[in-house]
C-alpha positions as CSV (number, residue, x, y, z in Angstrom):
1,M,5.3,8.0,13.5
2,V,4.0,7.4,10.4
3,A,4.5,10.0,7.5
4,A,1.4,11.6,5.9
5,W,-0.8,10.0,2.5
6,S,0.9,10.9,-0.5
7,R,-1.6,9.3,-3.6
8,T,1.1,10.1,-6.2
9,I,3.6,8.7,-4.7
10,A,1.8,5.8,-4.0
11,I,0.6,5.2,-7.4
12,A,4.1,6.0,-9.2
13,A,5.9,3.9,-6.5
14,A,3.4,0.9,-7.0
15,I,4.2,1.0,-11.0
16,F,7.5,0.9,-10.2
17,S,7.1,-2.0,-8.2
18,F,5.2,-3.9,-10.8
19,L,7.0,-3.1,-13.7
20,I,10.2,-4.4,-11.6
21,G,8.3,-7.3,-10.8
22,V,7.0,-7.7,-14.9
23,L,11.3,-7.1,-15.8
24,I,11.9,-9.6,-12.8
25,E,10.1,-12.1,-14.4
26,I,10.8,-11.4,-18.4
27,A,14.8,-11.2,-17.0
28,Q,13.9,-15.5,-15.5
29,E,12.4,-16.5,-19.0
30,Y,15.2,-15.2,-21.1
31,I,18.3,-14.1,-19.8
32,A,18.7,-16.8,-16.4
33,A,19.5,-19.9,-16.4
34,N,17.3,-23.0,-15.2
35,R,14.6,-20.3,-14.0
36,T,10.9,-19.8,-16.2
37,M,8.5,-17.4,-16.2
38,D,5.2,-17.7,-14.3
39,I,2.3,-15.6,-14.4
40,M,1.2,-16.4,-11.1
41,D,4.4,-14.7,-9.7
42,A,4.1,-11.4,-11.3
43,V,0.0,-12.3,-9.7
44,A,1.2,-12.8,-6.2
45,N,3.7,-9.2,-6.7
46,T,0.9,-7.4,-7.7
47,I,-1.7,-8.6,-4.8
48,G,1.6,-7.6,-2.8
49,I,1.1,-4.3,-3.9
50,I,-2.6,-3.5,-3.4
51,L,-2.1,-4.9,0.0
52,A,1.0,-3.0,0.9
53,V,-0.2,0.2,0.3
54,T,-4.0,-0.4,1.0
55,F,-1.3,-0.9,4.4
56,I,0.2,2.3,4.5
57,W,-2.9,3.7,3.3
58,L,-4.7,2.8,6.5
59,L,-1.7,3.2,8.6
60,S,-2.0,6.6,7.3
61,K,-4.7,7.6,8.0
62,R,-5.1,6.3,11.6
63,F,-2.2,7.8,12.9
64,N,-2.1,11.5,10.9
65,T,-4.3,13.8,13.3
66,Y,-4.0,16.5,10.8
67,S,-4.4,19.3,14.1
């Protein structure tokens, strides 16, 4: 069963995921050897976050009956 949808938790998780993705990209540029930062990776991460939040929201609407 899918847990009840929480907009606050979803927004916090999305922001946290975005920040971690950006920090990893920055670390690839300045810390890791033989790695480079790519803005398209950050865009792909953001699209993935949006799709995941949307998918979980749809599952929550479909399987929670609030009876």
